[in-house]
C-alpha positions, 0 to 999 in steps of 0.5 A: 152764381148759377144762372138758374138760381137767379129769381127774376124780380117782379115775376111770379114763380110759375109753380105757384100760379093757378091752372086749368084742369081738364074736367075729364081728369076729375072723378064724377064725385069731384066734379059734383062737389065743385058744382055744389060748392059753386052753387052755394058760393054763387047763390047762397042760402036764401028763402026763395030757392035752394042753390042746388036748384041751379046745378043743371045750369052749372053742369051745362056751363061746365060742359060748354066751357063757360066754366072751367076747373081751376087748381091753386097749387099754393092753397091746394084747392080747386074751384069753378070759374070762367076761363082765363080767370 
């Protein structure tokens, strides 16, 4: 049996694990889309304010590293979340 073909029981395949993506590698449009999606997910639609009113706070959090971009290779999706998420 090939040593490299043996799967370790209980350990996830590292190719399926989400990983952080440097924001510098994203286009401006892609980052704006992730910020907008985060605002809607975090604050939703309500009658008192628009989730978009929080965009500048979210951009600031991304610039400071409080939020990072995560890519999920299994679902082929990206989202903002805390580092180490």
